N, C-alpha and C positions, 0 to 999 in steps of 0.2 A: 605573783607578778608585780612588777614595779609600775606605779602609776606615773604616766608620762607628764601629767599635770604638775608633779612635784618638782620637775627640773627647773622651770622659771622661778618657783618659790625658793629653791635652794640658791640660785644665782642672786636673787634679790636679798636673801638672808646673808650671803657672803659679802655682798656690797655694804649692807648696813653694819656688819661687824667690823669694817675697816675704820680705823681712826682717821680724823681729818688730816693728820701728818702723813699717813700712809697713802691717802688719796692724792695728796699734793705731790708726793714723791714717785708715785706710780709711773707717770709719763717719762720720768728721767731714766727709769730702768730700761726703757725701750730706746729713747733718744741718746742717753748718756754714752754708750760704747761708740756709736758712730760719731758723736760730737768729739769725744776724746781723741779718736783716730784722726779726725779732721784737723783738730788743733795740733796734734803731734806732727802730722805730715805737712800741714800747710803753714801754721803760725810759727812753730818753733824754727824752721829753717829761715823764715823771713826775719825774725828777731836776731837770729845768729848772724845773718848777712849784714843787717843794719849795724849791729854792734861792731863787727870786725871791719866794716868799711871806714870807721873812724879810728882804727888802730893799725899800727904797723906790726905785722906778725908774719914771720916766715916759719913754716912748719919745721920743728926740730931745732929751732935756733932761739930757744928761751921764750919767756912769757911775752904777751902782746903789750905794747906801749901806746898810749894815747897819741894820735897824730892830727886830730882835728879834721880839717878839710884837705889835708895834704894828698890823700889817695884820690879824692875827686879831682883836684887840680891836675895831678899827674895823668889821670885817665883822660881828662878833657883836653890835655895838651899832648897826648900820645898819638903820634901818627899812625901807629899800628891799630889802636882801638878805633880811631876815627875812620880809618880806611875799612876796617871790618864792619863798622856801623853803616858806612856808605854802601858797601857791597851788599849788606843785608837789605838796605833800602831798595837797591836796584833789583834784588831778588824779589822783593814784595811787589814792586811796580810791574814786573813782568808777569809773575805767577798769578796775582789776584785777579786782574781783569780776565785773563784767559780761563781761569777756574770758574769765575762767575758766569762768563759767556757760554762755555761748554756745559756747565752744570744747569744753566737755565734752558738751554737747548734740549738737553736730555730730559729734564723735568717736563717741558711742554710736549715733547714727543711721547713720553709716558702718559701724560694727561690725555692726549689724542687717541691712545691705543684702546680699542674696545675689547680686546681679548684679555680677560683677567689673568689667565694662565701665563700668557707672554709677559704681561706687566710684572707679575710676581717673579718670573724667572729673571727678568732684567734687574729687578731690585735686589735679588739674591746675589747676582753676579757683581753688582755694584759694591756690595759689602766686601768682596774679596780683597781689593787693594787696601781698603781701610783696615781690614783685620790682619793683614800680613805685617809681621814685625818689621819696623823700618830698617833694622840692621840686616835682616834677611833680604829686603829689597835692595839695599846697597850692595851686598855681595852678588846678587843676581845681575844687577846693572853692571857691576865691574866685569863679570864674565861676559855679558852680552856685548859690551863696548870695548873689549880687549882688542888691541890693534891686530894681533896675529890670529887669534882663535875665536874672536867674537862673531856672533851671528849677524850683527849690524854691518860690520865691514865686509862680511862675506856676501850679504845681500847687495851692498853697495857696489862691490866688485862685479857681481853678476849683472847688475844693471848698467855697468860702465861708469859708475860715479867715482871710482878710485877709492883708496883707503884714507881714512882720517885718523890721526893720532889723538883719539878722544882723551886718553889719560895723560898725554904729554903736552898737549896745547892748552894754555889757560882759557882761551875763548871757547874752545870745544868742550872742555871740562865744565865750564860754567853753564853752557847750553845743555849739556847732558844732565847735570844736576837739576836744572830748571825743568826740563821735560819729565824727569822722574818725579819731581814734586808735584807737577800738574797731574801726571797719571795717578798718583797715589791719593790725592786729595780732591780732585774734581768730583768723584762719586759721592763724597760727603756733602758737597754743595748741591749736587743733584737730588740726593735724598731729602735734604732739608727743604729745598724748594718744592719738591714733589709733595711733601707733607703740607706745605703752605697752599698749594693748589687744591688739595683735597678739601680745604675749608671754604672754597668758593661755592656759594649757594647755587644749586642747579637751576632754580626757577628764575633767578636774576639773569643768568647767562642765556637761558631759553627766551626770556623776554627781549634781550638785546638782539638775539638772533632773528627775531621778527622784524627788527628795525633795519639790520644790516647783516650781510653775510661776510663781511670783511673780518678776517682773522686778526689783523692788527688793531682794529677798532675794539674787538672783544678783549684783546690782550691789554691794551692801554687803559681802557675804562673799567674793566672788570677784574681781570686776572692780576695785573701788576699791583693795584692797591692791596690786594690780599697777600701778595708775595713779599710786600715790603718788609714786614717783620722777619721773614725767613732770610731775605737778602742781607738785612742788618746783622742778624745772628751769624750767618755764614761768613760775612766779611770780618766781623769781630773775632770769631773763632779762628778763621784762617790767618788773620794777622798774628794772633798769639802762636798758632802752630808753626807758622813760617819763621817767626823770629827765633823761636826756641828749637828749630830743626837742628838736630845734632847727629843722631844715630845713623841715619841714611848717608849723610855726607862723610861722616867719619869712617864708615864701612867701606866707601868707595876708594878714597885716597887720603883720608885725614886732612882734608882742606887743601890738598895739592891740586895741580903741580905748583910749587911755591906757595903763594897765598891766594891763588886764583879762586878757590871755592871756600876760603876760610871765613865763614860767617861769624857773627859776634859771639855765638854760643861756643864755637870752637876756640876762638881767641881767649875767652874767659877760662875754658878748661885747660888750655895750654899754660896760662899764667898760674893757675891755682894748683894743678897737679903735675906740672913739669918744672915750672919755676918756683913752686911752693910759696908764692907771694899771695897769701890769703887776703890781706888787707886790700891790695890793689884789685884783685879779682872780685872781692865783695863790692867795692865801689863801682866797678864796671857792671856788675850784676844789677845794682840799684839803678844806675843810669839807664840800663837797658829796659828795666821794668818801667821806669818813668816814661821812656820813649814809647813803649808799647801801649801804656795806658793813654797817653796823649793822642797817639795815632788812632786808637780805638774810639776815643771820645770824638775826635774829628770826623770819623766815618759816620758815627751815629748822628752827630749834629748836622752834617751835610745832607744825609738822606732824610732827615726829618725837618729840615729847615723850612721847606716849602709848606708842609702841613701846619707848622707853628705859625707861619705868616698868614695862612688861610684862616 
């Protein structure tokens, strides 16, 4: 029979047999592959885009030539890019507050639910829109809002509201895309805020309930401070997700009708892969990245400004 006391001794012996160099390199064998993939997927495309943003290069038309700031000047003076950036800003202004409000309402409702099975079921259902592929969401929305065959116009006709040309009207198409974005990403905000509410100490809330039974008093003085990190994280992530929204809108009508739903991501794709102007598309990508970073920083600074002052 094997003595079980020998197992720790063997492990200790194997550790002592390692050279100092092997002990220093050992963590990299675990972290190295993930770090390599992260650099390959994240860092290399960023360097690629930065490099070509300062060069004129049309795919298939010879080697790139240095252009300095020409691509950035062309992008900032291009009515098409500025219009797409403005449209993306309007998309953000409409979707973010609605997603935050609905997500907070769902999270608070889940927090008040005393049935664990019901809470778990709702949380599972909230994952469904997030887990659904955006291109599949776009195709389903295209069928649902079809003027002749869609379920939305059918229900509207049954209710006496008449038919709406969702795919042919610019205003209607923008509203349709906005509603779809809110439906798909509100559950993400709800789950993040629900996790934030789970960190509220029960004894503190019980102590405040002895002072007041007002729900709003408990919300403002207890729940909201603990939800603040979740609110910041939700808004930052949703800003990033919204600016780079592509699959869903492209699957519905490729930014149409006309340019009514052409956000900045679709505009960049059109320049790069239809006009093959990699230099201009790279410059617009860098400007969009800067715009997103500044907007995310503004959100964080605004939500934490009163704490800093205090």
